[in-house]
DSSP file (Angstrom, degrees, kcal/mol; ACC not computed):
  #  RESIDUE AA STRUCTURE BP1 BP2  ACC     N-H-->O    O-->H-N    N-H-->O    O-->H-N    TCO  KAPPA ALPHA  PHI   PSI    X-CA   Y-CA   Z-CA
    1    1 A M              0   0    0      0, 0.0     2,-0.4     0, 0.0     0, 0.0   0.000 360.0 360.0 360.0 145.9   -8.5    3.9   24.9
    2    2 A F        -     0   0    0      2,-0.0     2,-0.7     1,-0.0     0, 0.0  -0.628 360.0-147.3 -76.9 127.4  -11.4    5.4   26.8
    3    3 A N        +     0   0    0     -2,-0.4    -1,-0.0     1,-0.1    19,-0.0  -0.862  19.8 175.9 -97.7 109.7  -14.8    4.6   25.5
    4    4 A A        +     0   0    0     -2,-0.7     2,-0.4     2,-0.1    20,-0.3   0.001  31.2 132.5-105.6  27.3  -17.2    7.5   26.0
    5    5 A D        -     0   0    0     17,-0.2     2,-0.4    18,-0.1    17,-0.2  -0.680  33.9-170.9 -85.5 133.7  -20.2    6.0   24.1
    6    6 A F  E     -A   21   0A   0     15,-3.0    15,-3.1    -2,-0.4     2,-0.6  -0.983  20.3-138.5-123.2 130.6  -23.5    6.3   26.0
    7    7 A T  E     -A   20   0A   0     -2,-0.4    13,-0.2    13,-0.2     2,-0.2  -0.797  32.1-124.0 -84.1 123.2  -26.8    4.7   25.1
    8    8 A V        -     0   0    0     11,-2.8    11,-0.3    -2,-0.6     3,-0.1  -0.475  35.2 -92.9 -71.7 135.3  -29.4    7.3   25.8
    9    9 A T        -     0   0    0     -2,-0.2    -1,-0.1     1,-0.1    -3,-0.0  -0.175  50.8 -98.7 -47.9 130.1  -32.2    6.1   28.2
   10   10 A R        +     0   0    0     -3,-0.1     2,-0.3     1,-0.0    -1,-0.1  -0.289  51.6 176.0 -58.3 130.2  -35.1    4.6   26.3
   11   11 A R        -     0   0    0      5,-0.2     2,-0.3    -3,-0.1    45,-0.1  -0.919  42.7 -84.8-134.0 159.2  -37.9    7.2   25.9
   12   12 A T        +     0   0    0     -2,-0.3     2,-0.3     2,-0.0    47,-0.3  -0.514  61.0 159.8 -67.9 127.2  -41.2    7.0   24.1
   13   13 A S        -     0   0    0     -2,-0.3    -2,-0.0     3,-0.1    45,-0.0  -0.962  38.2-159.0-152.7 127.5  -40.4    8.1   20.5
   14   14 A D  S    S+     0   0    0     -2,-0.3    -1,-0.1     1,-0.1     3,-0.1   0.727  99.8  28.1 -76.3 -19.9  -42.4    7.5   17.3
   15   15 A A  S    S+     0   0    0      1,-0.1    18,-3.2    17,-0.1     2,-0.5   0.818 108.7  66.1-106.9 -43.0  -39.3    8.0   15.2
   16   16 A V  E     + B   0  32A   0     16,-0.3    16,-0.3     1,-0.2    -5,-0.2  -0.751  42.4 174.2 -94.8 125.2  -36.1    7.0   17.2
   17   17 A A  E    S-     0   0A   0     14,-3.0     2,-0.3    -2,-0.5    15,-0.2   0.841  73.3  -0.2 -89.8 -44.4  -35.5    3.4   18.2
   18   18 A Q  E     - B   0  31A   0     13,-2.1    13,-2.9    -8,-0.1     2,-0.4  -0.996  58.1-163.9-150.7 147.9  -32.1    3.8   19.8
   19   19 A L  E     - B   0  30A   0    -11,-0.3   -11,-2.8    -2,-0.3     2,-0.5  -0.993   5.0-176.8-135.9 121.9  -29.6    6.6   20.3
   20   20 A I  E     -AB   7  29A   0      9,-2.6     9,-3.3    -2,-0.4     2,-0.3  -0.983  13.0-173.6-122.1 127.0  -25.9    6.2   21.1
   21   21 A V  E     -AB   6  28A   0    -15,-3.1   -15,-3.0    -2,-0.5     7,-0.2  -0.899  20.8-162.2-123.5 152.9  -23.9    9.4   21.8
   22   22 A N  E  >> - B   0  27A   0      5,-2.6     4,-2.1    -2,-0.3     5,-1.7  -0.884   4.7-174.4-129.8  99.5  -20.3   10.2   22.3
   23   23 A P  T  45S+     0   0    0      0, 0.0    26,-0.1     0, 0.0    -1,-0.1   0.712  82.9  58.4 -69.5 -19.6  -19.9   13.6   23.9
   24   24 A V  T  45S+     0   0    0    -20,-0.3    21,-0.1     1,-0.1   -19,-0.0   0.934 119.9  26.4 -71.2 -47.0  -16.0   13.4   23.7
   25   25 A R  T  45S-     0   0    0     -3,-0.2    17,-0.4     2,-0.1    -1,-0.1   0.662 103.9-122.7 -92.4 -20.7  -16.0   13.0   19.9
   26   26 A G  T  <5 +     0   0    0     -4,-2.1    17,-2.7     1,-0.3     2,-0.3   0.846  62.0 146.5  74.7  35.2  -19.3   14.7   19.1
   27   27 A D  E   < -B   22   0A   0     -5,-1.7    -5,-2.6    14,-0.2     2,-0.4  -0.820  28.6-172.6-106.8 145.4  -20.6   11.6   17.4
   28   28 A V  E     -BC  21  40A   0     12,-2.4    12,-3.2    -2,-0.3     2,-0.5  -0.997   9.0-161.7-138.2 133.5  -24.2   10.3   17.4
   29   29 A L  E     -BC  20  39A   0     -9,-3.3    -9,-2.6    -2,-0.4     2,-0.5  -0.974  14.4-170.5-114.0 123.5  -25.6    7.0   16.1
   30   30 A V  E     -BC  19  38A   0      8,-2.9     8,-2.2    -2,-0.5     2,-0.6  -0.946  11.0-168.3-119.0 127.7  -29.3    7.1   15.5
   31   31 A E  E     -BC  18  37A   0    -13,-2.9   -14,-3.0    -2,-0.5   -13,-2.1  -0.965  18.9-148.8-114.0 124.2  -31.4    4.0   14.7
   32   32 A F  E >   -B   16   0A   0      4,-3.3     3,-2.2    -2,-0.6   -16,-0.3  -0.503  24.7-111.7 -91.5 160.2  -34.8    4.9   13.5
   33   33 A Q  T 3  S+     0   0    0    -18,-3.2   -17,-0.1     1,-0.3    -1,-0.1   0.787 115.9  63.3 -57.5 -28.3  -38.0    2.9   14.0
   34   34 A N  T 3  S-     0   0    0    -19,-0.4    -1,-0.3     2,-0.1     3,-0.1   0.445 121.7-104.7 -81.4   1.8  -38.2    2.2   10.3
   35   35 A G  S <  S+     0   0    0     -3,-2.2    45,-0.2     1,-0.3     2,-0.2   0.263  80.2 127.1  99.6 -17.0  -34.8    0.3   10.5
   36   36 A Y        -     0   0    0     43,-0.1    -4,-3.3    -5,-0.1     2,-0.3  -0.520  39.8-162.9 -79.8 147.2  -32.5    2.9    9.0
   37   37 A A  E     -CD  31  78A   0     41,-1.0    41,-2.9    -6,-0.2     2,-0.4  -0.984   7.8-175.7-133.9 144.0  -29.5    4.0   10.9
   38   38 A Y  E     -CD  30  77A   0     -8,-2.2    -8,-2.9    -2,-0.3     2,-0.5  -0.992  16.7-144.4-139.5 143.7  -27.3    7.1   10.5
   39   39 A Q  E     -CD  29  76A   0     37,-3.0    37,-2.2    -2,-0.4     2,-0.4  -0.946  16.7-162.3-106.6 130.9  -24.1    8.3   12.1
   40   40 A Y  E     -CD  28  75A   0    -12,-3.2   -12,-2.4    -2,-0.5     3,-0.3  -0.942   5.2-166.4-113.1 132.1  -23.7   12.0   12.7
   41   41 A T  E     + D   0  74A   0     33,-2.1    33,-1.7    -2,-0.4   -14,-0.2  -0.781  65.1  31.5-116.2 161.2  -20.4   13.6   13.3
   42   42 A N  S    S+     0   0    0    -17,-0.4     2,-0.2    -2,-0.3    -1,-0.2   0.804  76.2 163.0  61.1  34.6  -19.5   17.1   14.6
   43   43 A V        -     0   0    0    -17,-2.7    -1,-0.2    -3,-0.3     2,-0.2  -0.558  52.8 -87.1 -77.9 146.3  -22.6   17.3   16.7
   44   44 A S     >  -     0   0    0     22,-0.3     4,-2.1    -2,-0.2     5,-0.1  -0.332  31.6-152.6 -55.7 120.5  -22.6   20.0   19.4
   45   45 A R  H  > S+     0   0    0      1,-0.2     4,-2.4     2,-0.2    -1,-0.2   0.829  96.5  55.9 -65.1 -33.0  -21.0   18.5   22.5
   46   46 A R  H  > S+     0   0    0      2,-0.2     4,-2.2     1,-0.2    -1,-0.2   0.889 106.7  49.7 -68.4 -37.1  -23.0   20.9   24.6
   47   47 A A  H  > S+     0   0    0      2,-0.2     4,-2.3     1,-0.2    -2,-0.2   0.898 110.5  51.3 -67.7 -39.7  -26.3   19.6   23.0
   48   48 A I  H  X S+     0   0    0     -4,-2.1     4,-2.1     2,-0.2    -2,-0.2   0.934 110.8  46.4 -58.3 -49.0  -25.2   16.0   23.7
   49   49 A L  H  X S+     0   0    0     -4,-2.4     4,-1.6     1,-0.2    -1,-0.2   0.887 111.1  53.8 -64.1 -38.2  -24.5   16.7   27.3
   50   50 A N  H  X S+     0   0    0     -4,-2.2     4,-2.2     1,-0.2    -1,-0.2   0.911 107.3  50.9 -58.7 -43.3  -27.8   18.5   27.6
   51   51 A L  H  < S+     0   0    0     -4,-2.3     6,-0.2     1,-0.2    -2,-0.2   0.906 110.7  48.6 -60.5 -43.9  -29.6   15.5   26.2
   52   52 A L  H  < S+     0   0    0     -4,-2.1    -1,-0.2     1,-0.2    -2,-0.2   0.797 113.8  46.9 -69.4 -26.2  -27.9   13.2   28.8
   53   53 A A  H  < S+     0   0    0     -4,-1.6     2,-0.9     1,-0.2    -1,-0.2   0.813 105.4  62.0 -84.3 -31.8  -28.8   15.5   31.6
   54   54 A N    ><  -     0   0    0     -4,-2.2     3,-1.1    -5,-0.2    -1,-0.2  -0.827  59.9-176.5-103.7 101.0  -32.5   16.1   30.7
   55   55 A K  T 3  S+     0   0    0     -2,-0.9    -1,-0.1     1,-0.2    -4,-0.1   0.505  79.5  57.3 -78.1  -5.4  -34.3   12.7   30.9
   56   56 A N  T 3  S+     0   0    0      2,-0.1    -1,-0.2   -45,-0.1     2,-0.1   0.427  76.4 121.6-102.8   2.9  -37.6   14.2   29.6
   57   57 A M  S <  S-     0   0    0     -3,-1.1     2,-0.3    -6,-0.2     3,-0.1  -0.418  70.9-113.1 -68.1 138.1  -36.3   15.6   26.4
   58   58 A S     >  -     0   0    0      1,-0.2     4,-2.2    -2,-0.1     5,-0.1  -0.553  18.7-152.3 -71.6 127.2  -37.9   14.3   23.2
   59   59 A L  H  > S+     0   0    0    -47,-0.3     4,-3.1    -2,-0.3     5,-0.2   0.916  95.3  50.3 -69.7 -42.6  -35.4   12.2   21.2
   60   60 A G  H  > S+     0   0    0      2,-0.2     4,-2.5     1,-0.2    -1,-0.2   0.936 112.1  46.9 -60.4 -48.3  -37.1   13.0   17.8
   61   61 A F  H  > S+     0   0    0      2,-0.2     4,-2.2     1,-0.2    -1,-0.2   0.919 114.4  48.0 -59.3 -45.1  -37.1   16.7   18.6
   62   62 A W  H  X S+     0   0    0     -4,-2.2     4,-3.0     2,-0.2     5,-0.4   0.956 112.5  47.5 -61.4 -52.0  -33.4   16.5   19.7
   63   63 A V  H  X>S+     0   0    0     -4,-3.1     5,-2.2     1,-0.2     4,-2.0   0.900 111.9  50.4 -55.8 -43.8  -32.3   14.5   16.6
   64   64 A N  I  <>S+     0   0    0     -4,-2.5     5,-2.6    -5,-0.2    -1,-0.2   0.932 118.4  37.7 -58.0 -49.3  -34.1   16.8   14.2
   65   65 A N  I  <5S+     0   0    0     -4,-2.2    -2,-0.2    -5,-0.2    -1,-0.2   0.834 127.9  30.5 -75.2 -37.2  -32.6   20.0   15.8
   66   66 A N  I  <5S+     0   0    0     -4,-3.0   -22,-0.3    -5,-0.2    -3,-0.2   0.588 132.9  18.4-107.3 -13.2  -29.0   18.8   16.5
   67   67 A C  I  <5S+     0   0    0     -4,-2.0     3,-0.3    -5,-0.4    -3,-0.2   0.704 126.1  33.8-121.1 -59.3  -28.3   16.2   13.8
   68   68 A I  I   <S+     0   0    0     -5,-2.2    -4,-0.2     1,-0.2    -3,-0.2   0.919 127.8  31.1 -73.4 -45.1  -30.6   16.3   10.8
   69   69 A N  S   <S+     0   0    0     -5,-2.6     2,-0.5    -6,-0.3    -1,-0.2   0.281  92.4 108.3 -99.4   9.0  -31.2   20.1   10.5
   70   70 A A    >   -     0   0    0     -3,-0.3     3,-1.0     1,-0.1    -4,-0.1  -0.773  59.0-151.9 -89.5 127.6  -27.9   21.3   11.9
   71   71 A K  T 3  S+     0   0    0     -2,-0.5    -1,-0.1     1,-0.2    -5,-0.0   0.741  91.4  60.5 -70.5 -20.7  -25.6   22.7    9.3
   72   72 A R  T 3  S+     0   0    0      2,-0.0    -1,-0.2    -3,-0.0     2,-0.1   0.658  87.4  91.0 -83.2 -13.2  -22.5   21.8   11.2
   73   73 A T    <   -     0   0    0     -3,-1.0     2,-0.4    -6,-0.2   -31,-0.2  -0.461  61.4-147.1 -85.8 156.5  -23.1   18.0   11.2
   74   74 A N  E     -D   41   0A   0    -33,-1.7   -33,-2.1    -2,-0.1     2,-0.4  -0.909  16.8-143.9-113.0 146.2  -21.9   15.4    8.7
   75   75 A T  E     -D   40   0A   0     -2,-0.4     2,-0.4   -35,-0.2   -35,-0.2  -0.895  15.4-174.3-119.9 139.8  -24.1   12.3    7.9
   76   76 A L  E     -D   39   0A   0    -37,-2.2   -37,-3.0    -2,-0.4     2,-0.4  -0.980  21.2-139.4-131.3 122.5  -23.1    8.7    7.2
   77   77 A S  E     -D   38   0A   0     -2,-0.4     2,-0.3   -39,-0.2   -39,-0.2  -0.644  19.8-158.2 -80.0 131.9  -25.8    6.3    6.2
   78   78 A L  E     -D   37   0A   0    -41,-2.9   -41,-1.0    -2,-0.4     2,-0.6  -0.845  10.7-135.6-113.1 146.8  -25.4    2.8    7.8
   79   79 A Q        -     0   0    0     -2,-0.3     2,-0.3   -43,-0.1   -43,-0.1  -0.896  18.5-145.0-102.4 125.3  -26.9   -0.5    6.6
   80   80 A L              0   0    0     -2,-0.6   -43,-0.0   -45,-0.2   -44,-0.0  -0.686 360.0 360.0 -88.3 142.4  -28.4   -2.7    9.3
   81   81 A V              0   0    0     -2,-0.3    -1,-0.1     0, 0.0    -2,-0.0   0.429 360.0 360.0 -90.3 360.0  -28.0   -6.4    8.9
């Protein structure tokens, strides 16, 4: 099966430690600086592609607008080991 997971290029962010996106499925995995991790599903595929194309976009701003505050997304809290 084709794996379309992309690790977003590391950018300066006070909130986001790592961001892995899958534009095919519309899934986003966010690991925050405080150690908490969440998986968001049904994220706008257009927004994911826009994030990958724009290397200067703020990760925290993007996550807030397209994952946390988006009514269409579903959230799953993950426990890191």
